[in-house]
C-alpha positions as a printed NumPy array, in Angstrom:
array([[  -0.218,    0.08 ,    0.088],
       [   1.435,    3.082,   -1.26 ],
       [   0.177,    6.415,   -0.611],
       [   2.056,   10.193,   -1.68 ],
       [   2.466,   12.652,    0.981],
       [   2.782,   16.627,    0.293],
       [   7.103,   16.212,   -0.285],
       [   7.548,   12.491,   -0.4  ],
       [   6.67 ,    8.943,   -1.126],
       [   5.761,    6.713,    1.829],
       [   5.298,    2.828,    1.626],
       [   3.743,    1.925,    4.962],
       [   4.408,   -1.744,    4.149],
       [   7.888,   -1.537,    3.577],
       [   8.397,    1.34 ,    6.024],
       [   9.735,    3.672,    3.733],
       [   9.782,    7.228,    5.028],
       [   7.894,    6.045,    7.855],
       [   8.956,    6.2  ,   11.411],
       [   9.905,    2.373,   10.943],
       [  12.483,    3.702,    8.185],
       [  16.012,    4.483,    9.944],
       [  16.979,    7.051,    7.433],
       [  13.753,    9.089,    8.28 ],
       [  15.269,   10.087,   11.513],
       [  18.507,   11.593,    9.712],
       [  18.738,   15.798,    9.694],
       [  21.238,   17.964,    9.522],
       [  21.681,   20.075,   12.42 ],
       [  23.859,   23.305,   13.15 ],
       [  27.464,   22.476,   14.142],
       [  29.302,   24.93 ,   15.838],
       [  33.209,   24.86 ,   16.21 ],
       [  34.358,   26.893,   18.547],
       [  38.029,   28.661,   18.765],
       [  40.08 ,   26.514,   20.78 ],
       [  39.045,   23.529,   18.94 ],
       [  39.883,   25.285,   15.699],
       [  42.952,   25.9  ,   16.856],
       [  43.656,   22.55 ,   17.883],
       [  42.52 ,   21.23 ,   14.423],
       [  45.182,   23.22 ,   13.003],
       [  47.615,   22.999,   15.174],
       [  47.528,   19.437,   15.764],
       [  46.126,   17.849,   12.568],
       [  48.159,   17.814,    9.548],
       [  45.027,   17.504,    7.444],
       [  43.167,   20.299,    8.904],
       [  46.488,   22.371,    8.142],
       [  46.463,   21.237,    4.714],
       [  42.954,   22.417,    4.241],
       [  43.877,   26.15 ,    5.832],
       [  47.583,   26.595,    4.005],
       [  47.002,   25.333,    0.865],
       [  44.804,   27.379,   -0.986],
       [  46.688,   30.628,    0.416],
       [  50.16 ,   29.355,   -0.377],
       [  49.188,   29.043,   -3.718],
       [  46.949,   32.48 ,   -3.89 ],
       [  50.095,   34.242,   -2.503],
       [  52.654,   32.657,   -4.149],
       [  53.494,   34.076,   -7.474],
       [  51.762,   37.288,   -6.044],
       [  50.619,   40.32 ,   -8.324],
       [  52.564,   42.88 ,  -11.104],
       [  51.916,   46.595,  -10.943],
       [  51.321,   47.908,  -14.401],
       [  51.735,   51.604,  -15.508],
       [  53.458,   53.254,  -18.434],
       [  53.216,   56.186,  -16.82 ],
       [  55.369,   55.742,  -13.834],
       [  58.854,   55.268,  -14.66 ],
       [  61.119,   52.151,  -13.446],
       [  62.469,   53.879,  -10.984],
       [  59.046,   55.256,   -9.699],
       [  57.734,   51.329,   -9.875],
       [  61.141,   50.36 ,   -7.921],
       [  60.29 ,   52.531,   -5.044],
       [  57.002,   51.373,   -4.448],
       [  57.686,   47.727,   -4.334],
       [  60.601,   48.76 ,   -2.044],
       [  57.947,   50.504,    0.071],
       [  55.219,   47.523,   -0.173],
       [  58.113,   45.187,    0.702],
       [  59.277,   47.164,    4.095],
       [  55.525,   47.297,    5.225],
       [  55.606,   43.506,    5.117],
       [  52.232,   44.014,    2.717],
       [  52.983,   40.674,    1.301],
       [  53.649,   38.846,    4.712],
       [  50.326,   40.98 ,    5.897],
       [  48.006,   39.312,    3.571],
       [  49.346,   35.848,    3.572],
       [  48.564,   35.743,    7.589],
       [  45.188,   38.03 ,    7.038],
       [  44.143,   35.073,    4.625],
       [  45.234,   32.123,    6.792],
       [  43.118,   33.554,    9.809],
       [  40.118,   34.203,    7.286],
       [  40.004,   30.356,    6.272],
       [  40.818,   29.416,    9.566],
       [  38.404,   31.58 ,   12.014],
       [  36.209,   33.102,    8.951],
       [  37.403,   36.113,    9.07 ],
       [  40.614,   38.518,    9.38 ],
       [  41.364,   42.405,    8.795],
       [  44.607,   44.253,    8.237],
       [  44.727,   47.63 ,   10.04 ],
       [  46.103,   50.302,    8.094],
       [  48.091,   52.651,   10.306],
       [  47.682,   56.178,    8.503],
       [  48.4  ,   59.199,    9.848],
       [  46.434,   61.628,    8.487],
       [  45.225,   63.845,   11.42 ],
       [  41.774,   62.453,   11.519],
       [  40.433,   60.232,   14.734],
       [  40.164,   56.022,   13.622],
       [  37.091,   56.089,   13.812],
       [  36.45 ,   58.999,   10.86 ],
       [  35.942,   57.593,    7.548],
       [  39.334,   58.028,    5.738],
       [  39.133,   60.25 ,    2.522],
       [  41.845,   58.74 ,    0.21 ],
       [  42.391,   62.186,   -1.539],
       [  43.765,   63.896,    1.742],
       [  46.588,   61.006,    2.242],
       [  49.918,   62.427,    2.051],
       [  53.452,   61.145,    1.269],
       [  55.252,   58.539,    4.112],
       [  51.924,   58.836,    5.828],
       [  51.219,   55.187,    5.47 ],
       [  53.053,   53.996,    8.952],
       [  52.383,   50.022,    9.6  ],
       [  50.061,   47.308,    8.889],
       [  48.428,   45.025,   11.893],
       [  46.75 ,   41.669,   11.207],
       [  43.469,   40.791,   13.416],
       [  41.61 ,   37.86 ,   13.082],
       [  37.888,   37.834,   13.684],
       [  37.796,   37.183,   17.247],
       [  40.297,   40.023,   17.975],
       [  38.599,   42.635,   15.303],
       [  35.336,   42.468,   16.612],
       [  32.478,   44.126,   14.726],
       [  31.338,   47.48 ,   16.268],
       [  28.581,   48.992,   14.111],
       [  26.928,   48.035,   10.823],
       [  24.593,   49.454,    8.934],
       [  21.061,   47.576,    8.613],
       [  18.856,   50.743,    8.224],
       [  20.165,   52.458,    5.   ],
       [  19.487,   50.176,    1.612],
       [  19.993,   52.833,   -0.156],
       [  23.787,   53.03 ,    1.001],
       [  26.865,   51.515,   -0.372],
       [  27.685,   50.202,    3.352],
       [  24.243,   48.512,    3.686],
       [  24.839,   45.084,    5.756],
       [  28.626,   46.056,    5.91 ],
       [  30.429,   46.708,    9.206],
       [  31.184,   50.255,    9.61 ],
       [  33.163,   50.374,   12.35 ],
       [  35.575,   47.781,   14.398],
       [  36.695,   47.546,   17.573],
       [  39.918,   45.597,   19.325],
       [  39.96 ,   43.911,   22.594],
       [  40.54 ,   46.629,   25.446],
       [  40.652,   49.782,   22.807],
       [  38.102,   52.776,   23.602],
       [  38.23 ,   54.186,   20.53 ],
       [  36.701,   51.821,   17.266],
       [  38.28 ,   51.974,   13.721],
       [  36.493,   52.692,   10.972],
       [  35.728,   50.323,    8.307],
       [  37.704,   52.585,    5.204],
       [  40.968,   51.625,    7.446],
       [  40.795,   48.048,    7.38 ],
       [  41.499,   45.577,    4.358],
       [  38.663,   42.785,    5.166],
       [  39.568,   39.41 ,    4.266],
       [  36.137,   37.115,    4.92 ],
       [  35.837,   33.266,    5.441],
       [  33.619,   31.225,    3.957],
       [  29.955,   33.149,    2.437],
       [  27.175,   32.483,    4.823],
       [  23.183,   33.298,    4.519],
       [  22.667,   37.039,    5.896],
       [  20.88 ,   35.757,    9.044],
       [  23.288,   33.115,    9.883],
       [  26.29 ,   35.541,    8.853],
       [  24.278,   38.589,   11.657],
       [  24.246,   35.333,   14.463],
       [  27.892,   34.621,   13.481],
       [  29.045,   38.267,   14.456],
       [  29.168,   39.732,   10.509],
       [  31.516,   37.513,    9.619],
       [  31.646,   34.25 ,    7.57 ],
       [  32.579,   30.625,    8.164],
       [  35.668,   28.859,    9.005],
       [  36.689,   26.531,    6.197],
       [  37.267,   23.808,    8.947],
       [  34.106,   24.271,   10.217],
       [  32.652,   23.303,    6.848],
       [  34.573,   19.921,    6.388],
       [  34.245,   18.858,    9.896],
       [  32.809,   15.171,    9.71 ],
       [  35.076,   14.656,    6.742],
       [  38.106,   15.519,    8.737],
       [  37.181,   13.354,   11.581],
       [  35.886,   10.605,    9.407],
       [  39.492,   10.27 ,    7.884],
       [  41.362,   10.461,   11.205],
       [  39.191,    7.85 ,   13.066],
       [  40.232,    5.592,   10.134],
       [  43.597,    6.537,    9.928],
       [  43.925,    5.895,   13.944],
       [  42.334,    2.451,   13.337],
       [  44.241,    1.353,   10.622],
       [  47.363,    2.587,   12.653],
       [  46.628,    0.286,   15.288],
       [  46.174,   -2.833,   13.397],
       [  49.563,   -3.577,   12.941],
       [  50.   ,   -4.145,   16.842],
       [  47.009,   -6.881,   16.459],
       [  48.931,   -8.548,   13.071],
       [  49.021,  -12.127,   15.096],
       [  46.852,  -12.351,   17.733],
       [  47.535,  -15.87 ,   20.263],
       [  44.278,  -17.419,   21.209],
       [  44.26 ,  -20.275,   23.644],
       [  41.186,  -22.81 ,   24.494],
       [  41.074,  -23.742,   28.331],
       [  38.903,  -26.093,   29.967],
       [  35.994,  -24.765,   32.099],
       [  37.962,  -20.899,   31.347],
       [  34.117,  -19.413,   32.26 ],
       [  33.44 ,  -21.739,   35.219],
       [  36.887,  -20.977,   36.834],
       [  36.201,  -16.931,   35.984],
       [  32.587,  -17.124,   37.424],
       [  33.641,  -19.015,   40.546],
       [  36.781,  -16.393,   41.367],
       [  38.721,  -16.716,   44.439],
       [  42.176,  -18.735,   44.203],
       [  41.533,  -20.233,   40.717],
       [  41.411,  -17.033,   38.87 ],
       [  44.196,  -15.769,   40.915],
       [  45.962,  -19.175,   39.712],
       [  45.1  ,  -19.002,   36.327],
       [  46.013,  -15.367,   35.819],
       [  49.395,  -16.243,   37.712],
       [  49.855,  -19.246,   35.094],
       [  49.286,  -17.347,   31.851],
       [  51.4  ,  -14.699,   33.215],
       [  54.267,  -17.274,   33.644],
       [  53.503,  -18.201,   30.089],
       [  53.816,  -14.61 ,   28.819],
       [  56.875,  -14.151,   30.28 ],
       [  58.596,  -17.654,   29.164],
       [  57.28 ,  -16.282,   25.517],
       [  59.34 ,  -13.245,   26.207],
       [  62.323,  -14.665,   26.97 ],
       [  62.257,  -17.51 ,   24.248],
       [  59.746,  -16.551,   21.495],
       [  57.703,  -19.614,   22.372],
       [  54.807,  -19.816,   24.383],
       [  54.851,  -23.405,   26.647],
       [  51.491,  -24.558,   27.551],
       [  49.687,  -27.916,   29.196],
       [  48.997,  -30.27 ,   26.523],
       [  46.234,  -31.524,   28.165],
       [  44.659,  -28.327,   29.969],
       [  44.748,  -25.675,   26.646],
       [  45.166,  -25.66 ,   22.807],
       [  46.347,  -22.734,   21.285],
       [  45.644,  -21.26 ,   17.839],
       [  46.697,  -18.082,   15.994],
       [  44.497,  -15.404,   14.357],
       [  46.66 ,  -13.344,   11.628],
       [  45.016,  -10.411,   10.244],
       [  44.851,   -9.559,    6.448],
       [  45.809,   -5.571,    5.378],
       [  45.019,   -5.987,    2.25 ],
       [  43.108,   -2.75 ,    1.135],
       [  43.625,   -0.88 ,    3.958],
       [  45.836,    1.887,    2.492],
       [  43.064,    2.083,   -0.27 ],
       [  40.621,    2.914,    2.223],
       [  42.579,    5.669,    4.104],
       [  43.562,    6.801,    0.668],
       [  39.755,    7.531,   -0.161],
       [  38.868,    8.973,    3.323],
       [  41.766,   11.512,    2.679],
       [  40.68 ,   12.294,   -0.897],
       [  37.138,   12.788,    0.306],
       [  38.521,   15.821,    2.405],
       [  40.236,   17.165,   -0.291],
       [  37.275,   17.032,   -2.672],
       [  35.519,   18.712,    0.351],
       [  38.03 ,   21.503,    0.205],
       [  38.209,   21.855,   -3.498],
       [  42.052,   20.784,   -3.577],
       [  43.027,   18.459,   -6.017],
       [  44.212,   15.292,   -4.348],
       [  47.12 ,   15.549,   -6.492],
       [  47.788,   18.665,   -4.589],
       [  46.558,   17.873,   -1.66 ],
       [  48.497,   14.359,   -1.021],
       [  51.785,   15.241,   -2.696],
       [  51.81 ,   12.586,   -5.354],
       [  51.129,   12.086,   -8.896],
       [  47.463,   10.989,   -9.899],
       [  47.236,    7.563,  -11.804],
       [  47.177,    8.224,  -15.349],
       [  49.923,   11.438,  -14.798],
       [  50.254,   13.952,  -17.481],
       [  46.412,   13.1  ,  -18.248],
       [  44.216,   13.529,  -15.165],
       [  46.647,   14.847,  -12.805],
       [  47.442,   17.922,  -15.025],
       [  43.885,   18.852,  -15.548],
       [  43.297,   18.679,  -11.849],
       [  46.129,   20.799,  -11.531],
       [  44.943,   23.151,  -13.938],
       [  41.335,   23.493,  -12.537],
       [  42.631,   24.176,   -9.477],
       [  44.51 ,   27.155,  -10.436],
       [  41.524,   28.608,  -12.329],
       [  39.686,   28.392,   -9.084],
       [  42.758,   29.839,   -7.312],
       [  42.622,   32.428,  -10.045],
       [  38.563,   33.114,   -9.315],
       [  39.464,   33.433,   -5.865],
       [  42.449,   35.749,   -6.337],
       [  40.183,   38.292,   -8.498],
       [  37.238,   38.29 ,   -6.499],
       [  38.365,   37.602,   -2.587],
       [  41.395,   39.006,   -2.845],
       [  42.314,   41.771,   -5.64 ],
       [  39.57 ,   44.183,   -4.358],
       [  41.605,   44.884,   -0.828],
       [  44.663,   45.16 ,   -2.864],
       [  43.07 ,   47.68 ,   -5.235],
       [  41.96 ,   49.527,   -1.797],
       [  45.389,   49.169,   -0.267],
       [  47.248,   50.673,   -3.461],
       [  45.12 ,   54.007,   -3.653],
       [  46.804,   54.765,   -0.143],
       [  50.079,   53.169,   -0.573],
       [  50.753,   54.702,   -4.089],
       [  49.819,   58.107,   -2.482],
       [  52.036,   57.503,    0.439],
       [  55.035,   56.775,   -1.936],
       [  54.892,   58.899,   -5.116],
       [  52.189,   61.941,   -3.719],
       [  49.535,   60.507,   -6.123],
       [  48.208,   57.427,   -8.336],
       [  48.337,   57.572,  -12.307],
       [  45.056,   57.262,  -13.781],
       [  46.346,   54.004,  -15.791],
       [  47.515,   52.176,  -12.146],
       [  46.493,   48.641,  -12.096],
       [  47.496,   45.105,  -11.126],
       [  47.425,   41.239,  -12.05 ],
       [  48.535,   38.356,  -10.463],
       [  50.871,   36.389,  -12.119],
       [  49.768,   32.861,  -13.586],
       [  50.207,   29.911,  -11.396],
       [  50.686,   27.073,  -14.175],
       [  54.687,   26.902,  -14.408],
       [  54.803,   25.211,  -18.106],
       [  57.767,   23.045,  -18.579],
       [  61.229,   23.473,  -20.928],
       [  59.676,   21.46 ,  -23.884],
       [  56.221,   23.96 ,  -23.515],
       [  58.572,   26.705,  -22.908],
       [  60.373,   26.125,  -26.056],
       [  57.263,   25.487,  -28.033],
       [  56.06 ,   28.859,  -27.066],
       [  59.333,   30.762,  -27.617],
       [  59.056,   29.276,  -31.424],
       [  55.694,   30.35 ,  -32.191],
       [  55.935,   33.755,  -30.713],
       [  59.826,   34.074,  -32.835],
       [  57.655,   32.901,  -36.237],
       [  55.288,   35.726,  -35.579],
       [  57.564,   38.367,  -34.906],
       [  59.553,   37.374,  -37.969],
       [  55.917,   37.84 ,  -40.207],
       [  55.638,   41.059,  -38.29 ],
       [  58.958,   42.558,  -38.773],
       [  58.032,   42.73 ,  -42.415],
       [  56.644,   46.31 ,  -42.067],
       [  54.199,   45.957,  -38.721],
       [  56.783,   46.359,  -36.193],
       [  60.466,   47.267,  -35.587],
       [  63.945,   45.326,  -34.375],
       [  63.723,   47.606,  -31.333],
       [  59.967,   46.59 ,  -30.286],
       [  60.87 ,   42.811,  -30.793],
       [  63.97 ,   43.34 ,  -28.306],
       [  61.806,   44.848,  -25.559],
       [  59.217,   42.208,  -25.786],
       [  62.002,   39.597,  -25.447],
       [  63.021,   41.476,  -22.641],
       [  59.522,   42.275,  -21.005],
       [  59.001,   38.07 ,  -21.238],
       [  62.504,   37.558,  -19.721],
       [  63.473,   35.375,  -22.751],
       [  67.119,   36.815,  -22.71 ],
       [  68.67 ,   38.31 ,  -19.509],
       [  71.686,   39.945,  -21.724],
       [  69.141,   42.302,  -23.047],
       [  69.764,   45.787,  -21.122],
       [  67.673,   49.085,  -21.588],
       [  70.848,   50.806,  -23.254],
       [  71.321,   47.976,  -25.868],
       [  67.379,   48.677,  -26.922],
       [  67.48 ,   52.215,  -26.476],
       [  70.432,   52.042,  -29.542],
       [  68.032,   49.711,  -31.235],
       [  65.488,   52.347,  -31.334],
       [  67.772,   55.119,  -32.551],
       [  69.041,   52.746,  -35.269],
       [  65.426,   52.177,  -36.209],
       [  64.469,   56.056,  -36.58 ],
       [  67.573,   56.702,  -38.162],
       [  66.684,   53.934,  -40.875],
       [  62.982,   55.194,  -41.115],
       [  64.649,   58.686,  -41.928],
       [  67.334,   57.351,  -44.18 ],
       [  64.692,   55.71 ,  -46.392],
       [  64.604,   57.281,  -49.8  ],
       [  60.843,   58.587,  -50.799],
       [  58.994,   55.978,  -53.059],
       [  59.497,   57.525,  -56.915],
       [  56.276,   57.341,  -58.697],
       [  56.491,   54.235,  -61.168],
       [  55.999,   55.251,  -65.069],
       [  52.846,   54.53 ,  -66.238],
       [  52.307,   51.081,  -67.909],
       [  50.68 ,   51.227,  -71.276],
       [  47.071,   50.146,  -71.424],
       [  46.589,   46.822,  -72.653],
       [  44.273,   46.964,  -75.549],
       [  41.276,   45.079,  -75.793],
       [  41.292,   42.098,  -78.06 ],
       [  38.485,   43.662,  -80.351],
       [  41.208,   46.355,  -80.78 ],
       [  43.912,   44.446,  -81.404],
       [  41.929,   42.697,  -84.17 ],
       [  40.711,   45.926,  -85.623],
       [  44.462,   47.547,  -85.782],
       [  45.719,   43.875,  -87.701],
       [  42.719,   44.103,  -89.795],
       [  43.565,   47.956,  -90.657],
       [  47.077,   46.88 ,  -91.387],
       [  46.156,   43.972,  -93.955],
       [  44.154,   46.073,  -95.344],
       [  46.5  ,   48.471,  -97.379],
       [  48.12 ,   45.548,  -98.332],
       [  45.308,   44.314, -100.247],
       [  44.797,   47.338, -101.954],
       [  48.618,   47.504, -102.837],
       [  48.032,   43.865, -104.434],
       [  45.171,   45.157, -106.212],
       [  46.606,   48.074, -107.692],
       [  49.675,   46.342, -109.312],
       [  47.148,   44.031, -111.709],
       [  46.029,   47.351, -112.785],
       [  49.327,   49.171, -113.624],
       [  50.31 ,   45.86 , -115.732],
       [  47.213,   46.461, -117.6  ],
       [  48.247,   49.587, -118.669],
       [  51.691,   49.168, -119.668],
       [  50.737,   46.306, -122.564],
       [  50.206,   47.897, -125.841],
       [  47.235,   48.158, -127.688],
       [  46.785,   45.904, -130.808],
       [  46.694,   47.607, -134.407],
       [  43.669,   46.178, -136.105],
       [  44.816,   45.372, -139.765]])
């Protein structure tokens, strides 16, 4: 007998989706992992450490390149030196790590602009040498103080406006903080979570616990690889009787165990005990452990080849494709989760170093995929063939040399050498003679005109031939009649 309820099928005889069905009582519950447990997982569990660290390491490994044609190389170098002195890359890496572990983190910008910390920062008023320091705080240290929940027409709607540090009397305005969030949450859950995201460890908590439980169980099996089984007459009766009989039995096998430890052989009474051994087989256990760890990697959006540090079956095919997909995911994370905060920092930092920020200022992350030597050689060959074609009147040799320097193809190419080539190209262009007008070629006569001209040439010849006989007739003497 089967009937359909509002949202599922119920079979009363089979017990499907009724109270008799065991899975009917399964449900998802909200799990809360506190700060102390998250820290213990990160410190003591290698799987949890990889879940937090690998995406951060990959996102910051190649870092970024600042692009601005209006700035000189000297100005760009000055910006990079200041960025390194402030420890900006280190601060971002640390903030991203705590954001994945705790669910959020922030980098407080120490800007000496003459205004109070709780006042909005006007980037137009940032002067040179006004950015003094960078401090990183996790979400439990950088507490959200005020959130705009009343003005939906404001750009700060449902975003923190001020933060407060524990023990500090003055709040810090959000415009003075680079915010790196954890795993996204629905707004209602986010508001209950202190207006921060969720820890990535909390998201894969069950998968990590299952993997670690399996590893612990398997690691204890070698100690039980061989188990001695001794059959004793009336064993349970002796135990039930208790008293001296149990004590004698215990002493008996303690002595037997000592003998075994001395000569690696167990000596027992032939008429009273029988000995057998149970050997545990370990085949397939490594595959089980690897499967549970792979589940954690999959839940964390990390390829198993990257997570376990080993090549996947079918090398050069599935393994490379997984890594490429992972790098694409990291690239999207860089653009949406990191770059907006880097752009905010650049608006302030460039003014602090140079006194201004050019209109063409931009930055992009370097490619994570590193081609091998063969792939590099093939790519360079294709570029060389392209340049050879474009050198035919489209580009100059100095432009090719400059691009080779930017690509890092030849380290021996210097700026002085490229400038010399540019001067030579300029002289060649100025010394090229002007194109002389080409003599006009006689237009080819149409076939009809050619035929006509041939007929006209033949016509006089025919007229001459016709005139000749007449002249002959005139020369003939007339006959005299007799």
